[in-house]
C-alpha positions as a printed NumPy array, in Angstrom:
array([[ 15.741,  38.838, -22.001],
       [ 18.259,  36.948, -23.656],
       [ 17.782,  34.244, -26.276],
       [ 19.789,  31.033, -25.016],
       [ 21.018,  28.689, -27.518],
       [ 23.025,  25.59 , -26.875],
       [ 25.407,  24.562, -29.714],
       [ 25.742,  20.621, -29.262],
       [ 26.565,  17.438, -30.929],
       [ 27.63 ,  14.331, -29.193],
       [ 29.94 ,  13.608, -32.174],
       [ 33.154,  15.71 , -31.73 ],
       [ 35.051,  17.22 , -34.553],
       [ 31.774,  18.621, -36.437],
       [ 32.703,  22.584, -36.151],
       [ 30.811,  22.727, -32.886],
       [ 32.968,  25.37 , -31.065],
       [ 34.004,  27.103, -34.345],
       [ 30.151,  27.699, -35.   ],
       [ 29.731,  28.887, -31.155],
       [ 32.515,  31.362, -31.587],
       [ 31.275,  32.735, -35.109],
       [ 27.854,  32.821, -34.206],
       [ 28.537,  34.787, -31.011],
       [ 31.014,  37.193, -32.941],
       [ 28.588,  37.487, -35.847],
       [ 25.663,  38.5  , -33.678],
       [ 27.711,  40.948, -31.84 ],
       [ 28.631,  42.671, -35.245],
       [ 24.901,  42.921, -35.644],
       [ 25.151,  45.297, -32.434],
       [ 23.631,  42.428, -30.313],
       [ 24.96 ,  41.99 , -26.669],
       [ 26.141,  38.414, -26.476],
       [ 27.475,  36.21 , -23.634],
       [ 29.57 ,  33.168, -24.793],
       [ 29.497,  30.424, -22.223],
       [ 32.03 ,  27.641, -22.561],
       [ 31.185,  24.429, -20.845],
       [ 33.431,  22.173, -22.84 ],
       [ 36.465,  20.932, -20.622],
       [ 38.537,  21.204, -23.8  ],
       [ 38.138,  25.12 , -23.343],
       [ 38.537,  25.53 , -27.315],
       [ 35.911,  28.222, -27.282],
       [ 37.544,  30.111, -24.469],
       [ 40.975,  30.453, -26.249],
       [ 39.216,  30.489, -29.568],
       [ 38.148,  34.124, -28.84 ],
       [ 41.739,  34.923, -27.813],
       [ 41.413,  34.417, -23.926],
       [ 44.216,  32.642, -22.168],
       [ 43.753,  30.855, -18.907],
       [ 45.92 ,  30.003, -16.336],
       [ 45.765,  28.351, -12.734],
       [ 44.253,  31.341, -11.292],
       [ 41.455,  31.797, -13.787],
       [ 38.007,  31.817, -12.613],
       [ 35.834,  29.482, -14.813],
       [ 32.68 ,  27.618, -15.393],
       [ 34.164,  24.94 , -12.813],
       [ 33.846,  27.302,  -9.823],
       [ 30.416,  27.966, -11.156],
       [ 29.242,  24.441, -11.359],
       [ 30.699,  23.572,  -7.855],
       [ 29.345,  26.343,  -6.334],
       [ 32.339,  28.384,  -5.261],
       [ 31.417,  31.473,  -7.654],
       [ 28.474,  33.064,  -9.279],
       [ 28.264,  33.119, -12.965],
       [ 28.463,  36.82 , -12.758],
       [ 31.64 ,  36.664, -10.871],
       [ 33.553,  34.74 , -13.921],
       [ 32.244,  36.597, -16.704],
       [ 35.132,  38.32 , -18.696],
       [ 33.842,  41.49 , -20.37 ],
       [ 34.362,  42.353, -24.042],
       [ 36.637,  39.547, -25.02 ],
       [ 35.402,  40.636, -28.36 ],
       [ 33.291,  43.839, -29.055],
       [ 29.831,  43.337, -27.585],
       [ 30.902,  39.616, -26.654],
       [ 31.386,  38.593, -23.014],
       [ 32.777,  35.138, -21.984],
       [ 32.371,  32.761, -19.231],
       [ 35.441,  30.678, -19.552],
       [ 36.114,  26.949, -19.447],
       [ 39.101,  24.901, -18.064],
       [ 40.354,  21.477, -17.756],
       [ 38.717,  21.333, -14.318],
       [ 35.355,  21.184, -15.922],
       [ 36.14 ,  17.693, -16.831],
       [ 35.467,  16.817, -13.211],
       [ 32.059,  18.436, -13.157],
       [ 30.01 ,  15.483, -14.386],
       [ 31.304,  13.341, -11.425],
       [ 31.003,  16.089,  -8.95 ],
       [ 27.241,  16.881, -10.147],
       [ 26.482,  13.012, -10.038],
       [ 27.433,  12.942,  -6.218],
       [ 25.436,  15.834,  -5.438],
       [ 22.295,  14.078,  -6.918],
       [ 19.862,  16.865,  -5.919],
       [ 18.931,  19.439,  -8.429],
       [ 22.19 ,  18.614, -10.343],
       [ 20.716,  19.39 , -13.66 ],
       [ 19.787,  23.118, -12.999],
       [ 22.686,  24.553, -11.593],
       [ 23.446,  26.505, -14.77 ],
       [ 19.77 ,  27.555, -15.188],
       [ 19.986,  29.146, -11.745],
       [ 22.843,  31.045, -12.391],
       [ 21.916,  32.245, -15.973],
       [ 18.433,  33.544, -14.807],
       [ 20.35 ,  36.101, -12.639],
       [ 22.165,  37.717, -15.75 ],
       [ 19.972,  36.935, -18.705],
       [ 18.656,  40.198, -18.912],
       [ 21.972,  41.756, -19.553],
       [ 22.105,  40.204, -23.112],
       [ 20.394,  39.831, -26.379],
       [ 21.728,  36.119, -27.042],
       [ 23.593,  33.73 , -24.822],
       [ 25.39 ,  31.111, -26.756],
       [ 26.567,  28.011, -24.671],
       [ 29.227,  25.708, -26.166],
       [ 28.43 ,  22.312, -25.054],
       [ 30.833,  19.27 , -24.695],
       [ 30.787,  16.393, -27.153],
       [ 29.002,  14.147, -24.622],
       [ 25.523,  14.09 , -23.202],
       [ 26.352,  14.055, -19.302],
       [ 25.198,  16.406, -16.725],
       [ 27.081,  19.191, -18.08 ],
       [ 25.369,  18.854, -21.27 ],
       [ 21.842,  18.555, -19.719],
       [ 22.625,  21.605, -17.492],
       [ 23.134,  23.597, -21.083],
       [ 19.9  ,  21.898, -22.248],
       [ 17.902,  22.685, -19.08 ],
       [ 18.303,  26.582, -19.405],
       [ 18.26 ,  26.835, -23.14 ],
       [ 15.471,  28.005, -25.537],
       [ 16.943,  26.037, -28.28 ],
       [ 19.442,  23.61 , -29.489],
       [ 21.64 ,  24.242, -32.59 ],
       [ 23.053,  21.251, -34.16 ],
       [ 26.137,  21.409, -36.296],
       [ 26.285,  18.367, -38.563],
       [ 29.667,  17.758, -41.046],
       [ 29.171,  16.576, -44.439],
       [ 31.334,  13.479, -43.978],
       [ 31.072,   9.758, -43.279],
       [ 29.03 ,   8.878, -40.083],
       [ 27.716,  12.488, -40.084],
       [ 24.41 ,  11.281, -38.423],
       [ 26.413,   9.17 , -35.732],
       [ 25.314,  10.642, -32.212],
       [ 22.666,  12.786, -33.51 ],
       [ 19.843,  10.382, -32.916],
       [ 21.081,  10.154, -29.186],
       [ 21.192,  13.705, -28.929],
       [ 17.669,  13.91 , -30.202],
       [ 16.411,  11.429, -27.652],
       [ 18.405,  13.608, -24.779],
       [ 16.633,  16.686, -26.201],
       [ 13.335,  14.947, -25.705],
       [ 13.986,  13.655, -22.159],
       [ 15.017,  17.139, -21.379],
       [ 11.845,  18.48 , -22.707],
       [  9.733,  15.795, -20.671],
       [ 11.514,  16.375, -17.443],
       [ 13.453,  19.687, -17.266],
       [ 12.629,  22.236, -19.862],
       [  9.25 ,  21.417, -21.709],
       [  9.924,  24.508, -24.136],
       [ 13.092,  23.301, -25.379],
       [ 13.22 ,  23.077, -29.422],
       [ 15.633,  22.627, -32.089],
       [ 16.993,  26.255, -33.41 ],
       [ 18.28 ,  24.64 , -36.565],
       [ 20.736,  22.382, -37.98 ],
       [ 23.886,  23.673, -39.481],
       [ 25.876,  21.635, -42.2  ],
       [ 29.52 ,  22.131, -41.819],
       [ 32.846,  21.   , -43.738],
       [ 31.092,  20.906, -46.827],
       [ 33.357,  19.837, -49.888],
       [ 31.066,  20.754, -52.838],
       [ 33.361,  18.902, -55.124],
       [ 32.425,  15.622, -53.761],
       [ 29.358,  13.564, -54.336],
       [ 29.495,  12.117, -50.83 ],
       [ 28.979,  15.802, -49.524],
       [ 26.034,  16.322, -51.731],
       [ 24.514,  12.922, -50.756],
       [ 24.994,  13.586, -47.048],
       [ 23.422,  17.   , -47.233],
       [ 20.515,  15.291, -49.076],
       [ 20.215,  12.86 , -46.326],
       [ 20.338,  15.689, -43.615],
       [ 17.701,  17.716, -45.55 ],
       [ 15.418,  14.707, -45.649],
       [ 15.65 ,  14.126, -41.889],
       [ 15.416,  17.593, -40.623],
       [ 13.415,  19.241, -43.422],
       [ 13.077,  23.197, -43.015],
       [ 15.237,  23.155, -39.644],
       [ 18.368,  22.837, -42.19 ],
       [ 19.892,  26.38 , -42.623],
       [ 20.271,  27.311, -46.337],
       [ 23.847,  28.475, -45.481],
       [ 26.291,  25.916, -45.566],
       [ 29.789,  26.216, -43.989],
       [ 32.503,  24.908, -46.448],
       [ 35.496,  22.783, -45.662],
       [ 38.168,  25.704, -45.424],
       [ 41.506,  25.707, -43.615],
       [ 41.087,  29.549, -42.744],
       [ 38.367,  28.499, -40.414],
       [ 40.457,  26.243, -38.465],
       [ 43.267,  28.619, -38.45 ],
       [ 40.996,  31.557, -37.03 ],
       [ 40.191,  29.84 , -33.819],
       [ 43.801,  28.617, -33.323],
       [ 44.727,  32.467, -33.577],
       [ 42.222,  33.503, -31.13 ],
       [ 40.015,  35.15 , -33.767],
       [ 36.639,  34.965, -35.38 ],
       [ 36.522,  34.064, -39.086],
       [ 35.464,  37.576, -39.601],
       [ 38.525,  39.072, -38.13 ],
       [ 40.762,  36.512, -39.653],
       [ 39.871,  36.303, -43.271],
       [ 36.975,  38.819, -43.562],
       [ 36.331,  38.294, -47.331],
       [ 36.936,  34.502, -47.552],
       [ 34.598,  31.81 , -48.244],
       [ 34.3  ,  30.842, -44.457],
       [ 33.417,  34.202, -43.498],
       [ 30.796,  34.753, -46.158],
       [ 29.163,  31.433, -45.233],
       [ 29.271,  32.263, -41.262],
       [ 27.824,  35.758, -42.143],
       [ 24.995,  34.251, -44.027],
       [ 24.199,  31.723, -41.271],
       [ 24.219,  34.438, -38.791],
       [ 21.864,  36.482, -40.96 ],
       [ 19.6  ,  33.421, -41.05 ],
       [ 19.735,  33.305, -37.318],
       [ 18.843,  36.953, -36.786],
       [ 15.932,  36.67 , -39.354],
       [ 14.41 ,  33.418, -37.52 ],
       [ 14.657,  35.288, -34.134],
       [ 12.826,  38.327, -35.508],
       [ 15.419,  40.635, -36.415],
       [ 15.564,  42.126, -39.896]])
């Protein structure tokens, strides 16, 4: 049965999608069967693994509105050992559609994932930078939430609200939901500010903060634009080394040597 991890932060631009892609691909490199589910209307995780969508693409929109089952929209082997449930711009309308449904509108994704979770070792859900019904659907089915936080000004903005949302989801939808870990991204070791923010994050989250820190590195941004993981794009670069160390931490925390 798959370990289900939502990657979430209400604040945009924190490396959320890049982390989702590279976590999925890194786990796959360790011979784990991985499903990457993109529920962000910006669909950057979809294009970031090299899958191009058009107006005929079956996406998570069709799953959320009940037109298709999740298993019908999954694209097999977009990367070796990585399947993809793509997003599209239409997903932007899902929050409103679910709000109108009212009944069971926070468990749509849970029902669908329950049907396929035995096919994978890990399911990684790239959540939108918001705390609406799409995000709650992700949290409702997840075992854990992984929170990327950038080492820059206002790093903690939005995190407190995300933690309140996690608490509410635990109380109402998913009592077993926990924080997988906190990943510090866009870290510039040359600046005192970055070190000060890292210290603040460690004081706040303690042992939940990964030892691995993702550096500010242009190759990381370029890789997803090119539809590749950082491991494919810049195999021996600092971004690749950092994400590989992070994936090793995730594997170890989940009982894999």
